[in-house]
N, C-alpha and C positions, 0 to 999 in steps of 0.2 A: 447888101445883108438884107435878108426880109425881117418884118418884126418876129420878135422874140415874145415868149410871155414875160410881162413884167415891163415893157415898154408901150408908150400910148403916145397920142396924137391929142395935143389941146388944139382949144377952138379957134386959135392965132395959125396955125398949121407948123407949127415946132412939134417937138419932140419931146418928152421925158420919161422918166423911169420912177418905179417904186420896188425897193428892197426889204426884205425884212432881213435884219443883221443879228443882233445877239437877243436872249431871253434875260430879262431882269429877274436875278434869282428871289429879289424879295418882293417882287409883284408878281411873278410869272407871267407879265404881259412883254411880246416882241417887240423891238423897236423896229419902226419903220422909217427907214430914208427916202427922200422922193429929190430928185434933181431934175430941174427944168433947163428949156433954153438950148438943146441941140437941133442942129438944123437938119439933122437926118437919123432917121431910125437907127441906122447902123451906129452912128454915133452914141446915142442912148444904150445901145445892146452893149457896144464895148467898156464904156462906163460904169453900167452896172457889172459886167463880168469884172472888170479891172478892182470893182468895189468888194464883191464878194469871195475875191481870191486872195483879198488882204487875212493874213492870218488876225483872229479875233481873240486877244485874252479873254479867259474867264475874269469876270470882273463883280464885285460887290459894293455898290455905292460908288461907283468911280475910280475905284482904286482897283489894282491888280491882285489876284486872288493867288497867295501863295499854299503853298505843301502844309504849312502847319496849320493855318486858320480852320481848313476844314475838318480836319483831323481831331483838333482841339474842339471844335463845336459837336464832331459828332460823338467825341467823349463825353463832354457836358450833355448831350442828349441821352447818353445810354445811361450816364448819371441818374440823371432827372427821370426817366422812365425805368430806372433800375433793371435794365434789359442785360447788363452783365453783373457780375459779383464784384464785391467789393475789393478782392485782390485781383480779380482781373485788369478791373479800372487802374488798379495802382500801378500792376506790371505795364500795361499799354502807356500808361502817363510817364513814368521812368522811359519805358523804349522812345517817346515821343522826344523827351527832353535830354536824353544822352546820347542818342542813335539818328535821329531824325533832324532834330532843329538843326543841332551844328552843324549837319552835312548840307542838308538840301533842304532845310524849313524855310530859307528865302527865297527858294527858287518858285517863279510863277508856273501855277500848275499847267499854263498851256504849251510850257518849255520840258513839262516832265514827258520822257519818252521813254523806251525801253533801252537804248543806249544809257542814258541818264540813270536809269535804276540800277542796271550792270555796273556802271561808273561808282554808285555808290557803294554797291555792295562789295565791291572789290576795294575800295578804300577803308572800309568796315574791317574785312579781311586782313588789309595790310596794317592799319595802324587805328584800329577803331577803340579799344579801350580806352575807358573815362578816366582809370587810376593812373595808368601810366603809358597809355598808348600802344599797348602792345595790340598786338592778331585778335580777334575776336573769333569766338569757335565758329563752325558752321551751323550749329541749332541756334546761337543768338542771333545771327544774322538772319535766319529764317524766321523766327519770332518778331525781330524787327520789324519785317517786311511782309507780316498778317496781314491778310485783306481787310481785317476789321480796323487794323491801325491805320492802313493808307486806303481809306473807301471812295466812293463816289466816282469821278471820272476816271481814275487814275487804279481803280481796282483789277481792272484787266492787264497794267502793264505790270504787275507784282510776281505774274506768272515767268515772265521772259527773264532768261539767263540765269545765271548761279556766280556767286563770287568765285 
């Protein structure tokens, strides 16, 4: 295997690779990993590719980022900047506490995909009522998955599927 980008020869004739893996959301800096001690460029390239192919959960300060955290942070930011009206913020916090947190709030953002969103919507349509577990109306489900409520990385996922 020929040398690929990110693989380097060291002064002693061995090979190593460098790879950027994740961006720290707090500092905005990329995390760079260097592994040394490979006898051939192909070994370094395979190890680098294996590292890059691993799924990397979105993290903040070393913990896995769940759905509830960025939504809550987003609502706090909207409150500070007065981006949304008081009534809209109240409604969004209600949707978060009643329809998002109990069902998918502890799900890591990296595990949130269109199938998870559709499954969540179906659960709400089947027994999502907070008072008696009755089915929710389609409009309530639509409001609970509004792009402003589930922002950032999962924004595009909200458009997939319906209950």
